[in-house]
C-alpha positions as CSV (number, residue, x, y, z in Angstrom):
1,X,119.3,55.6,91.7
2,X,115.6,54.9,91.9
3,X,113.5,55.5,95.0
4,X,113.2,51.7,95.4
5,X,117.1,51.5,96.0
6,X,116.7,54.0,98.9
7,X,114.5,51.6,100.7
8,X,117.1,49.1,100.7
9,X,119.8,51.4,102.2
10,X,121.0,50.4,105.5
11,X,121.3,53.9,106.4
12,X,117.7,54.9,106.4
13,X,116.9,56.1,109.8
14,X,113.8,54.7,111.3
15,X,111.6,57.9,111.3
16,X,112.5,58.7,107.7
17,X,112.1,56.6,104.6
18,X,114.9,58.5,102.7
19,X,118.6,58.3,103.8
20,X,120.3,61.4,105.0
21,X,122.3,61.9,101.8
22,X,119.1,61.8,99.7
23,X,117.2,64.1,101.9
24,X,120.1,66.7,101.8
25,X,120.3,66.6,98.0
26,X,116.5,66.9,97.7
27,X,116.2,69.8,100.1
28,X,118.8,71.6,98.0
29,X,116.7,70.9,95.1
30,X,113.6,72.0,96.6
31,X,115.0,75.4,97.6
32,X,114.4,76.4,93.8
33,X,110.7,75.9,94.2
34,X,108.6,78.9,93.7
35,X,104.9,78.1,94.4
36,X,103.2,75.4,96.7
37,X,102.7,71.8,95.4
38,X,99.9,69.8,96.8
39,X,99.3,66.1,96.4
40,X,96.2,64.1,96.6
41,X,97.1,60.4,97.5
42,X,94.5,57.6,97.2
43,X,95.0,54.3,98.7
44,X,93.1,51.1,99.8
45,X,94.0,48.5,102.1
46,X,92.8,45.8,99.5
47,X,95.0,47.0,96.7
48,X,98.7,47.0,96.6
49,X,99.1,47.7,100.3
50,X,102.7,47.7,100.6
51,X,103.2,50.0,97.9
52,X,100.5,52.4,99.4
53,X,102.7,52.4,102.5
54,X,105.8,53.5,100.5
55,X,103.8,56.0,98.7
56,X,102.5,57.8,101.8
57,X,105.8,57.6,103.6
58,X,107.7,58.9,100.5
59,X,105.2,61.9,100.4
60,X,105.5,62.5,104.0
61,X,109.2,62.7,103.8
62,X,109.1,65.3,100.8
63,X,106.7,67.4,102.7
64,X,109.0,67.7,105.6
65,X,111.9,68.5,103.1
66,X,110.1,71.1,101.0
67,X,108.2,73.7,102.9
68,X,106.2,74.2,99.7
69,X,105.1,70.5,99.5
70,X,102.0,69.1,101.2
71,X,99.4,66.3,100.6
72,X,96.2,64.9,101.9
73,X,95.2,61.3,102.0
74,X,92.0,59.8,100.9
75,X,90.4,56.2,100.9
76,X,89.7,54.8,97.5
77,X,86.2,54.4,97.9
78,X,85.7,58.1,99.1
79,X,83.5,60.7,97.5
80,X,86.8,62.6,96.7
81,X,88.1,59.6,94.7
82,X,84.9,59.5,92.8
83,X,85.1,63.2,92.1
84,X,88.7,62.8,90.8
85,X,88.0,59.7,88.9
86,X,90.5,57.6,90.6
87,X,90.1,53.9,90.8
88,X,93.4,52.5,91.6
89,X,95.6,52.3,94.6
90,X,98.1,54.0,95.2
91,X,97.4,57.0,93.0
92,X,99.0,60.4,93.6
93,X,97.7,63.5,92.0
94,X,99.8,66.7,91.5
95,X,98.1,69.9,92.1
96,X,94.7,68.4,91.0
97,X,92.8,71.6,90.9
98,X,95.0,73.2,88.2
99,X,96.5,70.2,86.4
100,X,95.5,66.5,85.6
101,X,98.8,65.0,86.3
102,X,98.8,61.6,88.3
103,X,101.1,58.7,89.0
104,X,99.2,55.5,89.2
105,X,101.5,53.2,91.3
106,X,104.0,54.4,93.8
107,X,107.1,56.1,92.0
108,X,109.6,53.7,93.6
109,X,111.9,53.2,90.8
110,X,113.4,55.0,87.9
111,X,110.0,56.8,87.5
112,X,110.9,58.7,90.8
113,X,113.0,60.9,88.5
114,X,109.8,62.1,86.6
115,X,108.0,62.5,89.9
116,X,110.6,65.0,91.2
117,X,110.6,66.6,87.9
118,X,106.8,67.1,88.1
119,X,107.1,68.8,91.4
120,X,109.6,71.2,90.2
121,X,107.9,72.1,87.0
122,X,104.5,72.5,88.7
123,X,106.2,74.6,91.4
124,X,107.7,77.0,88.7
125,X,104.4,77.0,86.6
126,X,106.5,76.3,83.7
127,X,106.1,73.4,81.3
128,X,109.8,73.2,80.3
129,X,108.9,72.5,76.6
130,X,111.2,73.8,74.0
131,X,110.1,76.7,71.6
132,X,109.6,74.4,68.8
133,X,107.4,72.0,71.0
134,X,105.2,74.8,72.4
135,X,104.7,75.9,68.8
136,X,103.4,72.5,67.8
137,X,101.2,72.0,70.8
138,X,99.6,75.4,70.2
139,X,97.7,73.8,67.4
140,X,96.0,71.3,69.7
141,X,92.2,72.2,70.2
142,X,90.9,68.7,71.3
143,X,91.3,66.8,74.6
144,X,94.2,64.4,74.9
145,X,94.5,61.8,77.7
146,X,98.1,60.4,77.8
147,X,98.9,57.2,79.6
148,X,102.6,56.2,79.9
149,X,103.1,52.7,81.1
150,X,106.5,52.3,82.9
151,X,108.4,49.7,85.0
152,X,110.8,50.5,87.9
153,X,113.9,49.7,86.3
154,X,113.2,51.3,82.8
155,X,115.8,54.1,82.1
156,X,113.9,55.2,79.2
157,X,110.6,55.7,80.9
158,X,111.3,59.0,82.8
159,X,112.0,60.8,79.7
160,X,108.6,59.7,78.1
161,X,106.6,60.5,81.3
162,X,108.3,64.0,81.7
163,X,107.3,64.8,78.1
164,X,103.6,64.0,78.9
165,X,103.8,66.1,82.1
166,X,105.2,69.0,80.3
167,X,102.2,68.9,77.8
168,X,99.8,68.7,80.7
169,X,101.3,71.8,82.3
170,X,101.5,73.6,78.9
171,X,97.8,72.8,78.1
172,X,95.8,72.4,81.4
173,X,92.3,71.3,80.7
174,X,93.3,69.7,77.3
175,X,96.0,67.4,78.3
176,X,96.0,65.0,81.1
177,X,99.2,62.8,81.9
178,X,99.2,59.7,83.8
179,X,102.3,57.6,84.7
180,X,101.2,54.0,85.1
181,X,103.4,51.4,86.9
182,X,102.8,48.2,84.9
183,X,103.5,45.7,87.8
184,X,100.9,47.4,90.1
185,X,98.3,47.9,87.3
186,X,98.4,44.4,85.6
187,X,94.9,44.4,84.5
188,X,95.1,47.8,82.7
189,X,98.5,46.7,81.2
190,X,96.8,43.6,79.9
191,X,93.9,45.7,78.5
192,X,96.5,47.7,76.4
193,X,98.8,44.8,75.5
194,X,101.8,46.2,77.2
195,X,104.7,43.9,76.3
196,X,107.5,46.5,76.5
197,X,107.9,50.0,78.1
198,X,107.8,52.9,78.0
199,X,104.5,52.4,76.1
200,X,102.3,55.5,75.5
201,X,98.7,55.2,75.0
202,X,96.6,58.3,73.9
203,X,93.2,58.6,74.3
204,X,92.5,55.2,75.5
205,X,94.2,53.5,72.5
206,X,93.5,56.0,69.6
207,X,97.1,56.2,69.2
208,X,100.3,54.4,70.6
209,X,104.0,55.3,70.9
210,X,106.3,52.3,71.4
211,X,109.7,53.4,73.3
212,X,111.0,56.8,74.0
213,X,110.4,59.5,71.7
214,X,112.3,63.1,71.3
215,X,110.1,65.6,73.0
216,X,109.2,67.4,69.7
217,X,108.1,64.1,67.9
218,X,106.2,63.3,71.1
219,X,104.2,66.5,70.9
220,X,103.6,66.2,67.2
221,X,102.2,62.6,67.6
222,X,100.2,63.9,70.6
223,X,98.6,66.6,68.3
224,X,98.2,64.6,65.1
225,X,97.6,61.2,66.6
226,X,99.8,60.0,63.8
227,X,103.2,58.6,63.3
228,X,105.5,61.9,63.0
229,X,108.8,60.4,62.2
230,X,108.8,61.6,58.5
231,X,107.3,64.9,59.6
232,X,110.2,65.6,62.0
233,X,112.8,64.4,59.6
234,X,111.7,67.1,57.3
235,X,111.3,69.6,60.0
236,X,113.9,72.5,59.8
237,X,115.2,73.1,63.4
238,X,116.8,76.6,63.1
239,X,119.8,75.3,60.8
240,X,120.3,79.0,59.8
241,X,121.8,79.8,63.1
242,X,124.7,77.6,63.7
243,X,126.3,77.1,67.1
244,X,130.1,77.4,67.1
245,X,132.2,75.1,69.3
246,X,135.7,73.5,69.1
247,X,134.5,69.8,69.5
248,X,131.4,67.9,68.9
249,X,131.1,64.5,70.6
250,X,128.3,62.2,69.3
251,X,127.1,59.8,71.9
252,X,126.7,60.0,75.7
253,X,128.0,56.7,76.8
254,X,131.2,56.2,78.8
255,X,133.4,57.1,76.0
256,X,131.6,60.3,75.2
257,X,131.2,61.5,78.8
258,X,134.8,61.0,79.5
259,X,135.8,62.7,76.2
260,X,133.6,65.7,77.2
261,X,135.4,66.0,80.6
262,X,138.7,65.7,79.2
263,X,138.1,68.0,76.3
264,X,136.8,70.9,78.7
265,X,139.5,70.5,81.2
266,X,141.9,71.0,78.4
267,X,140.3,74.3,77.5
268,X,138.2,73.2,74.4
269,X,134.8,74.2,74.2
270,X,132.6,71.0,73.6
271,X,129.0,69.6,73.5
272,X,127.9,66.0,73.9
273,X,125.1,65.0,71.6
274,X,122.9,61.8,72.6
275,X,120.0,60.7,70.3
276,X,118.6,58.6,73.3
277,X,119.4,58.5,76.9
278,X,122.7,59.1,78.7
279,X,124.8,55.8,79.6
280,X,124.2,54.0,76.2
281,X,124.3,50.1,76.7
282,X,125.6,50.4,80.1
283,X,122.5,52.2,81.5
284,X,120.5,49.1,80.4
285,X,122.7,46.5,82.2
286,X,121.1,45.4,85.3
287,X,124.3,45.0,87.2
288,X,127.9,45.7,86.5
289,X,130.4,43.6,88.5
290,X,133.6,44.2,86.8
291,X,134.1,48.1,87.1
292,X,137.0,48.9,89.3
293,X,135.9,50.6,92.8
294,X,132.2,49.2,92.4
295,X,132.1,45.5,93.3
296,X,128.5,45.5,92.2
297,X,126.5,48.4,90.8
298,X,123.3,48.8,88.5
299,X,124.5,50.0,85.3
300,X,121.9,53.0,85.4
301,X,123.3,54.1,88.8
302,X,127.0,54.0,87.4
303,X,126.0,56.1,84.5
304,X,124.1,58.6,86.6
305,X,127.5,59.2,88.6
306,X,129.4,59.5,85.3
307,X,126.8,61.9,83.9
308,X,126.7,64.1,86.9
309,X,130.4,64.3,86.9
310,X,130.4,65.1,83.1
311,X,127.7,67.8,83.3
312,X,130.0,69.8,85.8
313,X,132.3,70.4,82.8
314,X,130.4,70.0,79.6
315,X,126.8,70.5,78.1
316,X,125.1,67.0,77.4
317,X,122.1,67.2,75.3
318,X,119.9,64.3,75.4
319,X,117.2,63.3,72.8
320,X,119.2,65.3,70.0
321,X,120.0,63.2,67.1
322,X,122.8,64.0,64.7
323,X,121.4,63.7,61.1
324,X,124.4,64.7,58.9
325,X,128.1,65.5,59.3
326,X,129.8,67.7,56.5
327,X,133.5,68.0,56.2
328,X,134.8,71.2,54.9
329,X,137.0,74.0,56.1
330,X,134.8,73.7,59.4
331,X,133.0,70.6,60.2
332,X,129.3,71.0,60.2
333,X,127.2,68.6,62.5
334,X,123.4,69.0,61.6
335,X,121.0,67.6,64.4
336,X,117.2,67.3,64.5
337,X,117.4,70.8,66.4
338,X,120.3,72.8,65.2
339,X,123.7,73.2,63.3
340,X,127.2,73.1,65.1
341,X,130.2,74.4,63.4
342,X,133.3,72.7,65.1
343,X,136.9,72.1,64.5
344,X,136.8,68.4,65.5
345,X,134.2,65.5,65.9
346,X,134.5,62.4,68.1
347,X,132.3,59.5,67.2
348,X,131.3,57.6,70.3
349,X,128.0,56.0,68.8
350,X,128.6,52.6,70.3
351,X,126.8,49.6,69.2
352,X,123.1,48.6,68.7
353,X,121.3,45.2,69.4
354,X,121.8,42.6,66.9
355,X,118.5,41.1,65.9
356,X,117.8,37.3,65.1
357,X,116.4,38.2,61.7
358,X,113.4,35.8,61.9
359,X,109.7,35.9,61.2
360,X,107.7,37.7,64.1
361,X,110.8,39.5,65.6
362,X,109.8,42.8,64.3
363,X,106.0,42.2,64.4
364,X,105.9,41.4,68.1
365,X,108.6,43.8,69.3
366,X,107.2,45.7,72.3
367,X,104.6,42.9,72.6
368,X,106.6,40.0,73.8
369,X,110.0,40.6,72.0
370,X,112.4,42.7,73.9
371,X,116.0,43.6,73.9
372,X,116.2,45.1,77.2
373,X,115.7,43.1,80.4
374,X,116.1,46.1,82.6
375,X,113.2,47.9,80.8
376,X,110.6,45.2,80.3
377,X,111.6,42.4,83.0
378,X,109.0,43.5,85.5
379,X,106.3,43.0,83.0
380,X,107.1,39.2,83.1
381,X,107.2,38.5,86.7
382,X,105.7,35.1,87.3
383,X,105.6,34.5,83.5
384,X,107.4,32.3,81.1
385,X,110.2,33.8,79.1
386,X,113.1,32.8,77.0
387,X,116.6,34.5,76.7
388,X,118.3,33.8,73.5
389,X,122.1,34.0,73.4
390,X,125.2,32.7,75.2
391,X,127.3,35.6,76.1
392,X,127.7,38.1,79.1
393,X,124.6,39.9,78.2
394,X,122.3,36.9,77.8
395,X,123.2,35.4,81.1
396,X,123.1,38.8,82.9
397,X,119.6,39.1,81.6
398,X,118.7,35.5,82.4
399,X,119.9,36.2,86.2
400,X,118.2,39.5,86.2
401,X,114.9,38.0,85.1
402,X,114.9,35.2,87.5
403,X,115.8,37.5,90.3
404,X,112.4,39.3,89.4
405,X,110.5,36.1,89.5
406,X,110.3,35.3,85.9
407,X,110.3,31.7,84.8
408,X,113.4,31.8,82.6
409,X,115.0,29.3,79.9
410,X,118.0,30.2,78.1
411,X,118.3,29.2,74.3
412,X,121.8,28.9,72.9
413,X,122.8,27.8,69.6
414,X,126.2,26.1,70.9
415,X,126.9,23.5,73.6
416,X,129.0,25.8,75.7
417,X,128.7,29.5,76.7
418,X,130.8,32.4,75.8
419,X,130.1,34.2,78.9
420,X,132.5,34.9,81.9
421,X,132.9,32.1,84.2
422,X,131.4,33.9,87.2
423,X,128.1,34.4,85.2
424,X,128.1,30.6,84.1
425,X,128.5,29.7,87.6
426,X,125.7,32.1,88.8
427,X,123.4,30.5,86.2
428,X,124.2,27.0,87.3
429,X,123.7,28.0,91.1
430,X,120.2,29.3,90.1
431,X,119.4,26.2,88.1
432,X,118.0,28.2,85.3
433,X,117.5,25.7,82.3
434,X,119.3,25.8,79.2
435,X,118.4,24.5,75.8
436,X,121.7,23.8,74.0
437,X,122.4,23.6,70.3
438,X,119.2,25.3,69.4
439,X,118.2,28.5,67.4
440,X,114.8,30.2,67.2
441,X,113.5,30.1,63.9
442,X,110.1,31.9,64.3
443,X,108.1,34.0,66.9
444,X,104.5,33.1,66.9
445,X,101.7,34.9,68.7
446,X,98.0,35.6,69.0
447,X,95.9,38.8,69.3
448,X,99.1,40.9,69.1
449,X,101.1,38.9,71.9
450,X,104.0,36.5,71.7
451,X,102.6,32.8,72.6
452,X,105.2,30.4,71.0
453,X,108.8,30.1,69.8
454,X,109.6,27.7,66.9
455,X,112.9,26.0,67.5
456,X,115.4,24.0,65.6
457,X,118.2,21.8,66.9
458,X,121.3,22.6,64.7
459,X,122.9,19.1,65.2
460,X,120.0,17.0,63.9
461,X,117.5,19.7,62.5
462,X,114.8,18.4,64.8
463,X,112.1,21.0,65.4
464,X,110.3,21.8,68.6
465,X,108.0,24.5,70.0
466,X,108.2,26.4,73.2
467,X,105.2,28.4,74.8
468,X,106.3,31.6,76.3
469,X,104.9,35.1,77.2
470,X,108.2,36.8,76.1
471,X,111.4,36.4,74.6
472,X,114.5,38.4,75.2
473,X,117.1,38.5,72.5
474,X,120.9,38.9,73.4
475,X,122.9,37.7,70.6
476,X,125.5,40.5,70.3
477,X,125.7,43.8,69.0
478,X,126.5,45.7,65.7
479,X,128.3,48.9,65.6
480,X,126.3,52.1,65.3
481,X,128.2,53.2,62.3
482,X,125.6,55.2,60.2
483,X,127.4,58.3,60.6
484,X,130.9,56.8,59.9
485,X,129.6,55.3,56.6
486,X,127.9,58.8,55.8
487,X,131.2,60.6,55.9
488,X,133.3,57.5,54.4
489,X,135.5,56.5,57.4
490,X,137.6,53.3,56.9
491,X,136.0,50.4,58.7
492,X,136.9,46.8,59.3
493,X,134.9,43.6,58.0
494,X,132.5,43.8,60.9
495,X,131.7,47.5,60.3
496,X,133.9,48.9,63.1
497,X,135.6,52.2,62.6
498,X,139.4,51.8,62.0
499,X,141.5,54.1,64.4
500,X,145.2,54.4,65.3
501,X,146.6,54.5,68.9
502,X,145.5,58.2,69.3
503,X,141.9,57.3,68.2
504,X,142.3,58.9,64.8
505,X,140.3,57.8,62.0
506,X,141.0,57.9,58.5
507,X,139.6,61.3,57.9
508,X,141.6,64.1,59.8
509,X,139.6,66.0,62.7
510,X,137.4,62.9,63.0
511,X,138.1,60.6,66.0
512,X,136.3,57.5,67.2
513,X,136.2,55.8,70.7
514,X,134.2,53.2,72.6
515,X,132.4,50.2,71.2
516,X,132.3,51.9,67.7
517,X,136.0,50.9,67.4
518,X,135.5,47.1,68.3
519,X,138.1,45.4,70.2
520,X,137.5,44.7,73.8
521,X,133.9,46.3,74.4
522,X,134.1,47.1,78.1
523,X,133.4,50.2,80.1
524,X,137.0,50.8,81.2
525,X,138.1,50.5,77.7
526,X,135.8,53.1,76.4
527,X,136.6,55.4,79.0
528,X,140.4,55.1,78.2
529,X,139.6,55.6,74.5
530,X,137.3,58.7,75.3
531,X,140.1,60.4,77.1
532,X,142.7,59.6,74.4
533,X,140.3,61.0,71.7
534,X,139.7,64.2,73.5
535,X,143.4,64.8,74.1
536,X,144.3,63.9,70.4
537,X,141.7,66.4,69.4
538,X,143.2,69.1,71.6
539,X,146.8,68.5,70.5
540,X,146.0,68.1,66.8
541,X,144.1,71.6,66.9
542,X,147.3,73.3,67.8
543,X,149.6,71.1,65.8
544,X,147.7,69.5,62.8
545,X,149.3,66.2,62.0
546,X,148.0,66.2,58.4
547,X,149.8,69.4,57.6
548,X,153.4,68.4,58.7
549,X,155.7,67.2,55.9
């Protein structure tokens, strides 16, 4: 849950900003602090006044919860602000006499995670970087200023901010880290042409990173100021020292997390590997309204609950990408960090966004073309956007963007929606306009930013143009089947992995669950399949069905 959600809680006591449950959780967390953490917060009544109030109240609460947390408040036009080089309100500096770590904008959403992480790392005086990352960063001998642009609802943003903070702690004096809330710093966002988050800008534009990067690649690009994707792919991450487990689960969405819980409870040693963030597609869903027990819940919040539960049983490794699977006497799972030797594998690699495949889509990705309304929606508050698609995701995105204050139009190639009735009715109630029987044929832009969509009516081939600031593509998903193809699993015509009723694939000891198997792609289905796959793996280890006559 983001900090902004806490503001909306009806349980917040008048004298506290944070509700009692959150205060209890943070108090227990802060007991691990070792050294004092001091903030300097800079505010101005003329710039983001509401956010200034939240930032100060938030810090006041934290200082009351953690005896080692304190802060001083200064005006934006003060000598202290000029000394620190602060020119925006609110700005929060963390231990500014030791580090250059600052949050420009109140940490009221998902970036609250990185804010609390910064407190703990600074208090421990430890960067938390991996050994490999520290080795790469040791080569840095020139200053680096790192600006990470974020939005309150972006689940990918905290990971990128935390990487920047870790580098600033590891290399004080050389690396500065700034988390910039895009909506509160619109002029700066326009300067750097921010069309999607997280966007990382190094040395005021000398190098850019679009999206969430694994920690080691982040550090490599910070040092080299070059694209490090090929370098990291060639880098050997201790493959000589294999880690032995019973079961490797690839993917940390609902299916993967559930499989981890059931496997460990059955007595198997297991690990869950996730190349991105925990939660999969659900984490990017603004609001889930069909999950039993939660009439309405943000997707990220639901996945936080599942993740916390799973981590009580099983190790969950984020930002660890599986590069290869070798089937032999044992199964070898090679990641970008290490090798695992296991007895069984469960693939819960889900699905990926389907692209339109039109000119301009790739060119303007992150600069007006987006596949994630939760991540990038705040950037388009008060601006004109289009949502392309007619299913549940498209309508959910349109409703979310409208709620944020964007001027939304839905473009759909058919004359009826494929979405659930409740979503269609909500769209009609909100009077969100729809362009029917129409496809987008090209995304056009100027100066690196989307300006226009070229449209074609599928009934009469009439063409038209629509002026937009951004376009959100929601035209379905494709299975994340790269690993399945690599090891030769049987798949259907749509590329989904074929499984039997026990979630067994065509190769013994390899199982699949969740969206990768096709069918009814829902959270509850993924959870059921994850549990079945784990129990099948457990039973098959003691009684291999492929050896039976």
